[in-house]
C-alpha positions in Angstrom: -56.8 76.9 216.8 -54.1 75.9 218.3 -56.0 73.8 221.2 -57.5 72.0 217.8 -54.2 71.5 216.2 -52.6 69.9 219.6 -55.1 68.0 219.8 -55.1 66.5 216.0 -51.0 65.7 217.3 -51.7 63.8 220.1 -54.1 61.9 217.7 -51.4 61.3 214.9 -48.4 60.5 217.6 -50.5 58.1 219.1 -51.3 56.0 215.7 -47.4 56.4 215.2 -46.4 55.2 218.5 -49.4 52.0 218.4 -49.9 50.9 214.8 -46.1 51.3 213.3 -46.8 47.7 212.0 -49.6 49.3 210.0 -47.4 51.7 208.1 -47.5 49.8 204.5 -51.2 49.3 204.7 -51.9 52.6 205.4 -49.5 53.8 202.9 -51.7 52.3 200.5 -54.9 53.2 201.6 -53.4 56.9 201.1 -52.5 56.3 197.1 -55.8 54.4 197.5 -57.2 57.9 198.0 -55.1 59.7 195.5 -57.2 62.1 193.7 -54.8 61.0 190.4 -56.3 57.9 190.6 -59.8 59.3 189.5 -58.2 59.3 185.9 -56.2 56.6 186.0 -57.9 53.4 187.8 -61.7 54.2 188.7 -62.5 56.4 185.4 -61.1 53.6 182.9 -62.9 51.3 184.5 -66.4 52.8 184.7 -66.6 54.3 181.6 -67.3 51.1 179.5 -69.7 50.3 182.4 -71.9 53.4 181.7 -71.3 56.6 180.3 -73.5 58.3 182.7 -71.4 57.4 185.3 -67.9 58.3 183.8 -69.2 61.3 183.0 -70.3 62.3 186.2 -66.9 61.1 187.6 -65.2 63.4 185.8 -66.8 66.0 186.1 -67.4 65.4 190.2 -63.4 65.2 190.5 -63.0 68.2 188.5 -65.4 70.4 190.6 -64.6 68.5 194.0 -60.9 69.8 193.8 -61.2 72.9 192.5 -63.7 73.8 195.6 -60.8 71.9 197.6 -58.1 74.5 196.1 -60.6 77.1 197.3 -61.2 76.1 200.8 -57.4 75.5 200.8 -57.2 79.0 200.0 -59.3 80.2 202.4 -59.2 78.5 205.2 -55.5 78.5 205.6 -54.6 75.1 207.3 -51.5 74.3 208.2 -50.3 70.5 207.6 -48.7 68.9 211.3 -45.4 68.6 210.0 -44.3 71.7 209.8 -47.1 73.4 212.5 -45.4 71.3 215.5 -41.9 73.1 214.6 -43.4 77.0 214.1 -45.8 77.2 217.0 -45.4 78.6 220.1 -48.4 76.5 222.0 -45.8 74.3 223.2 -42.6 74.9 225.9 -38.8 74.4 223.9 -38.4 71.2 226.2 -42.0 69.5 225.1 -42.0 70.0 221.4 -43.6 66.7 220.0 -42.4 64.7 217.7 -43.9 63.6 214.3 -42.8 61.0 212.0 -42.6 61.9 208.2 -42.3 59.8 205.8 -42.2 59.9 201.7 -45.7 61.0 200.8 -45.8 62.9 204.0 -43.9 66.8 202.7 -47.3 67.9 200.2 -47.1 71.6 199.7 -50.7 73.2 199.3 -52.3 74.4 202.5 -53.8 71.2 204.4 -57.7 72.2 205.2 -59.4 70.2 203.5 -57.4 67.4 202.9 -57.4 66.7 199.4 -56.9 62.8 199.5 -60.5 62.5 202.0 -62.5 64.9 199.9 -61.2 63.3 196.7 -62.0 60.0 197.3 -65.2 60.5 198.9 -66.6 61.9 195.5 -66.1 59.6 193.5 -66.4 56.6 195.8 -70.1 58.2 196.6 -70.5 58.7 192.5 -69.2 54.6 192.3 -71.6 53.7 195.1 -74.7 55.6 194.4 -75.1 54.9 191.0 -73.9 50.6 191.3 -77.3 50.7 193.9 -79.5 52.9 191.0 -78.4 50.0 188.5 -79.4 47.2 191.5 -82.5 49.4 192.7 -85.9 46.7 191.8 -88.4 47.7 189.9 -92.2 47.5 190.4 -93.1 46.1 187.6 -92.6 42.2 189.1 -95.0 40.7 191.4 -95.6 41.5 195.2 -93.9 38.3 196.1 -90.6 38.7 193.9 -90.8 42.9 194.6 -90.3 42.0 198.1 -87.4 39.8 198.0 -86.1 41.9 195.8 -86.2 45.0 197.8 -84.9 42.6 200.9 -81.6 41.9 199.2 -81.5 45.5 197.5 -81.4 46.7 201.8 -79.1 43.9 202.7 -76.5 45.0 199.5 -77.4 48.6 200.3 -76.0 47.7 203.9 -72.8 46.2 202.8 -72.1 48.4 200.0 -71.9 51.6 202.3 -70.1 49.8 205.2 -67.5 48.8 202.9 -67.5 52.4 201.5 -67.1 54.2 205.6 -63.8 51.2 206.0 -62.0 52.5 202.8 -63.1 56.5 203.8 -62.1 55.7 207.2 -58.7 54.3 206.0 -57.7 56.5 203.8 -58.3 59.5 206.6 -56.7 57.2 209.2 -53.6 57.0 206.6 -53.2 60.8 206.1 -53.6 61.1 209.6 -50.8 58.7 210.0 -48.2 60.0 207.8 -48.8 63.4 209.7 -49.5 65.3 206.5 -53.1 66.5 207.8 -55.0 66.5 211.5 -58.3 64.5 211.7 -60.6 67.6 211.5 -59.2 68.0 208.3 -60.0 65.1 207.2 -63.1 65.1 208.3 -64.2 68.2 206.5 -62.6 66.7 203.1 -65.0 63.8 203.7 -68.0 65.9 204.7 -67.2 68.3 201.5 -66.7 65.9 199.1 -70.0 63.8 199.2 -71.3 67.0 199.3 -70.2 67.7 195.8 -71.1 64.3 194.9 -74.9 64.3 195.4 -74.7 68.3 194.4 -74.1 66.7 190.7 -76.5 64.1 190.7 -79.3 66.4 190.6 -77.5 67.9 187.5 -78.3 65.4 184.6 -77.4 68.2 182.1 -73.9 67.3 182.1 -74.6 64.1 180.3 -75.4 65.9 177.0 -72.4 68.8 177.8 -71.2 70.2 174.0 -67.7 70.9 173.5 -68.7 74.6 173.9 -69.7 73.6 177.8 -66.6 71.7 178.7 -64.4 74.9 177.2 -66.3 77.9 179.1 -66.2 75.5 182.5 -62.8 75.5 181.8 -62.8 79.3 181.2 -64.4 79.6 184.2 -62.9 77.6 186.5 -59.2 78.4 185.6 -60.0 82.1 185.6 -61.8 82.2 188.9 -59.0 80.7 190.6 -56.2 83.0 189.3 -59.0 86.2 189.8 -58.6 84.7 193.4 -55.2 84.1 193.6 -54.5 87.6 192.2 -57.2 89.9 194.1 -55.4 88.3 197.1 -51.8 89.1 196.3 -53.4 92.7 195.7 -54.4 92.3 199.3 -50.5 91.5 200.2 -52.1 87.9 200.9 -49.9 85.2 199.6 -51.7 82.5 198.8 -48.2 80.1 198.1 -47.3 80.9 201.8 -47.5 76.4 202.3 -44.5 75.8 200.1 -41.5 77.9 201.5 -43.4 76.2 205.2 -43.4 72.5 203.0 -39.4 73.2 201.7 -38.2 74.3 205.2 -39.3 71.4 207.8 -39.6 68.5 205.3 -36.6 66.0 206.3 -36.0 64.8 203.3 -36.0 67.7 199.9 -36.4 64.8 197.6 -39.7 64.5 198.9 -40.9 67.6 198.3 -42.9 67.5 194.4 -43.9 70.0 192.3 -47.1 68.2 191.3 -48.9 69.0 195.0 -48.4 72.4 194.6 -51.7 74.1 194.5 -51.8 75.0 190.4 -50.5 71.6 189.8 -53.8 70.3 190.9 -56.1 72.9 189.1 -54.3 72.5 185.3 -54.3 68.7 185.9 -57.7 68.8 186.5 -58.6 71.5 183.6 -56.5 69.0 181.3 -58.8 66.1 182.3 -62.0 68.2 181.6 -61.1 69.5 178.6 -60.1 66.0 177.0 -63.5 64.4 178.3 -64.8 67.3 176.6 -63.2 66.9 173.2 -63.6 63.1 173.6 -67.2 62.6 174.3 -67.4 64.8 171.2 -65.1 63.4 168.8 -66.2 61.3 165.5 -64.3 58.6 167.0 -66.4 58.2 170.2 -69.9 58.2 168.0 -68.5 55.4 165.9 -66.5 53.1 168.5 -68.5 53.3 171.9 -72.1 54.6 170.5 -72.0 52.4 167.3 -73.0 48.5 166.8 -69.9 47.4 168.7 -70.2 49.7 172.1 -72.8 47.0 173.9 -70.7 44.1 173.2 -69.2 42.2 175.7 -66.2 41.7 174.2 -65.7 45.2 173.5 -66.2 46.7 176.8 -63.7 43.7 178.1 -60.8 44.6 175.0 -61.4 48.5 176.0 -60.6 48.0 179.7 -57.6 45.6 179.2 -55.9 47.8 176.3 -57.0 51.1 178.8 -55.9 49.9 182.1 -52.4 48.7 180.4 -51.9 51.5 178.5 -52.5 53.6 181.0 -49.9 51.5 183.7 -47.4 52.4 181.0 -48.2 55.7 180.5 -48.3 56.8 184.1 -44.3 55.8 183.9 -43.7 59.3 181.3 -42.7 61.8 183.8 -42.4 65.3 183.4 -39.5 67.1 183.7 -39.8 69.3 186.9 -36.8 71.9 185.7 -39.2 74.8 184.9 -42.7 75.8 186.3 -44.3 76.8 183.8 -43.1 74.0 181.4 -44.5 71.8 184.0 -47.6 73.4 183.9 -48.3 73.1 179.9 -47.5 69.1 180.1 -49.4 68.2 182.4 -51.9 69.8 181.0 -51.7 67.8 177.8 -50.7 64.6 179.5 -54.2 65.2 181.7 -56.2 66.0 178.7 -54.9 63.0 177.0 -55.7 60.1 179.3 -59.6 61.0 178.5 -58.5 61.1 175.0 -57.2 58.0 175.3 -60.1 56.1 177.1 -62.8 57.6 175.8 -62.2 58.2 172.1 -58.6 57.1 170.7 -58.4 53.2 172.5 -61.9 52.2 171.5 -62.1 53.1 168.2 -58.7 51.3 167.8 -60.4 48.3 168.8 -63.7 49.5 167.4 -61.7 48.8 164.0 -60.2 45.3 165.2 -63.1 43.8 165.8 -64.8 45.4 162.3 -62.0 43.5 160.8 -62.5 40.3 162.6 -66.1 40.9 161.4 -65.6 41.6 157.9 -63.4 38.3 158.0 -66.6 36.4 159.6 -68.8 37.4 156.4 
């Protein structure tokens, strides 16, 4: 693997030396690929466009991140910024220099890339869903169908081209900031698209009961904890990457607790739990499945209120003094996001529109 890692270091150095002026853009693309944006940006936008897409998006994001955690624990991938400091591949006088940034020092294992995998998951879901909405049907005339089919093929090519531009940009950004080696982001993209494609063939998630959501949560959490404890009994520390990150990060303030392996697991379990409670709640049934559910004004008001609320909600920072308290509060905060997006905010908008309708009557 040293040869693969050293080749990746050369790519990182090339990007940092020749594309430094694109730092702001690459930093932004790294933010675009952040899995946390799935719940705070992509999910709220798509929820009111298609309830089917919003359900699939959360399930794909949660399982994608869970698989990412398992892969990280199995593959033991290094991060570039600490590998160059600890490897014996180089001579002391030829140790390569890799610049670090404020988002470089993540603490989990490096392979596969969580940003690349999460971004691939959600964009694959969004694009395939958008294409399904615009796919021409055969109930039109032959001439119209051929014209629509040509437009559809053009649209499909443009959308997939845009997706690959975004994915390549996200991957380059992760490599540029010395957070991942090139092979780690490539593996992340492939794994993410595979997870999304698998859930495309599991329609039962759209009608899952609260019991199914709870059982899934128990399975994901217990399997991850059991794997961690099993390997710990074999004297394999799955948190080996955290001390390395703390040791080799040039700025201790860049080490964040929310980048640890269990932080992502807790965040995703909370989101799935919150979605299960929301879609099986009376507020969701009365608002999104009621008479106002198909109104354009209702959807626009919900999207505006949701995005505004989530941006303000994101300003609330969870205390990081103790890990247990941080994980508990992170679970609650993550669960409250889909509860607000799916049930609480639409219900409030439903009551507001309902009051206006009664005034008109």
